[in-house]
N, C-alpha and C positions, 0 to 999 in steps of 0.2 A: 534397466540396462545391465547393470552389474548385480552383484549379490545383494540381498536385502540388509538394510540395517539391522544391527542387533546381532549380526553374525560377524565372523572375521572377514573383513574386506581388505583387499590390497590397495585400493584407491577409492576416494570418494568422487562419485559422479555429480558434477555441478553443472547446472544450466542457468546462464546469466541472461536476465531482462532487464535492459537498461536502454533508454531511447536517446541519451547523449552520447554520440559516437566516440568522442574523445575519453570519455569515462568507461565507455565499454571496452574499447580497445586497450585501455590501461588494466582494466580488471582482467581481461582475458589473457593478456600477455603476462601480466604479473602473477596471477594465480597458477597459470599453467607451468611456472617454474617451480611451484611447491611439489615435493616429491610424493605426498599423499593426495594430491588433488588432481582430477582429470576433468577438463572442461569439455562437456559433450556437445555444447551448442549454445548460440546466443540469438536473441532477437530483440528488436526495438519497439514491438507493439504487443499488446495484451493478446490479440487473436492468433497470431503467429507463435506467441510464447506458449499459449495454451495447447495449441496443437503440437508443438514440440515436446512438451511437457507429457502429454498422452503417449507420444511415440516413443520417447527416450526413456521415461521412467527414471530420471535422475534422482539420486539420493536427496540433493539439495538444491532448492530453487532460490537463487539470489535475486530478489524481486523489488524493483523500483516501484513505489506507489503510483506515480503519476505517467502512466503509459498511454499513449494513443491508442484508439481502438474502440470497439462497441461496448465494452463493458465500463461501467463506473468503478471507482476504487473499491467501495465496499464488496460489491458483486465479484469484482475481479479478485480479490483476496479470498473471498469464500470458495470461488470456484477453484483456485489453486490448493487451498487448504483441504479440499475434499479429496484430493489425488492421493489415495492410500500409500502409493509407492514412495512419496516425496514428502520432504519437510520444507516448509517456507521460512527463509531468512529475509525480512525487509531490509532494503537499502535505500534510504531516503533523506532528504534535506529538512523534513518536517520534524521539529523538536518539541512540540507542545506535548506535555504528558497527557492530558485529556485525550488528545488525538491517539497517543501511542497506546494508551490503555485500551482505548476502544479497538484498535487494530489488534493488540494481543488477545483480547477476547474473542476474536474470530478464529483463533487457532494456530496464529503463527508462532514459531519457536524462538524469534529473536528479532530484535530491532536495532539496526546500526545506522549511524548518521553518516553522511557522505563525506564528513570531515575525518573519517577514520583512515588510517593508513593500510596497506595491503597486508602488513604482518598481523594486524588486530582482525582483519577480515579473515584471513587464512585460519587464524585461532578460532575464530567464531564458528567458521564452517566446520572445524574439527569438534568444537563442543556440541554443536547441534547434532552432528552426525553420532556422536556418542550418547544422545538422548537427553543432554542438559537443556533445561528452558526455565525461565526466559533469559536469552542472552541479550544483553543491552549494552550500548555505549555508555561508558563511564561518566561521560559529562551529562547524562541525562538526570540531572538532580534537581533540577527546578524547571518551571514552565507555567503557563497561564492559560485560561481558556478565553481571553479576549477575542472578540470577533471584529474581522475587519469591516470597513465601511461597505464593501461590496456584499459581504455575507449578511450584514444587518438589512440591506436593501432587500436580498432575497427572502429573508425571515418576514419583512414587512408585507411583501406580496403574498406570500403564504398565508399570512395572518389574515389578510383581506380576501382569501378564498380564491386566489387568482391561479389559473390553469398554467401549465408549462408554457403553452402556446402563447398565451396572452403575456406571460413574464418575458418570454423571448422577445416579443415585439416591442414591448417597453424598454427593454434593456439593449435592444439592437444586436442581438445574437441569435443562436439557434436553440430550439426546444432540447437538443442533445446536450448542448453547453449547460444549460438551466438544469437539466437532470443531473449532470455529473457535479454541479455545484451542491445541489441539495445531498447527493450521496456523500460529499465531502463533509457537508454539516452532520450528516447521521454519525459519521465516524468520530468527528470531534466532539459532538456532544453525547456520545454513547447512546444514541437512540437506534431503533430498528426498521420502522417504516416511515412512510411519507405522512401518514395519519398522525404518528407520534411527534413527527417535527413540527406539523402545524399546530398541533396541540401545545406543544412547548413554546412556540412563538406567541401564541395567544396568551398563555399563561405568564409568560414574561413581558407582557405589555407591548408587544410588537404591532398590534392591531391599532394600538392607540398613537403610534409615533408619526408625526408628520414627516413629509419628504425631506425637511430641512435638517432632521436629526442626523 
C-alpha cells in the first residue's frame, strides 16, 4: 500500500489480525495514535486476514496465532510469510520456547506475548520495519515442551494409525478440529509433516501408552 520497506517511508502500514474484539479494539486505537504507524485494516479470522493482506500489502502484519478460519496455525503462518511485501510479527499468548522457535523458523520477524504493553508493541513494529529480527518479548527466557493431556491423547491415536475422521469421532469433535490440533503439535515439536508427527509419536512410546496414562 505504501512504499517498500528498506526505503524512506513516512509511516509504517500495519494490518492487525486478532479474534478477541476487546484486544483488537485496544490495539487499533492505541497504535493509531503512534505518529509513525498507520493502521490500514483489521480482521478477526485468517481467511479475511489473508485476503486483506494481499489487497493492502501492509508493511507489517501483527498476527495472532490462533485465528478461526480454514487454515491451521502452521499453514496460516507460512501463507502470511510468503507475502513478499509484508513482514509478520506474531502476537500470541503461547509462551513455550519450543513452540516459539518453530514459529520463528517459518520466517516470522518477531514474537510478542499478549502481556506486552502498547509502547513495546509499537517499538517492535518499528524494529521489524527497520529489518531487525528476531524481535522477542523480554520475558521469553524460559519454557518447556511438556504436552497437555489432550495433546498426548492425540499423539496416542496417531501412533495407533488412526485417521482424522476416526480420531474426531472418538474425541467427539470435528476432523477440522483434529487437524488443527495436529498442526499445533507440529509447531510445538518443530516437525514438518503428519508423517513426521506419527513417527515422533511412535518413537516416543505413545503407541504403547494405555488410555489411562
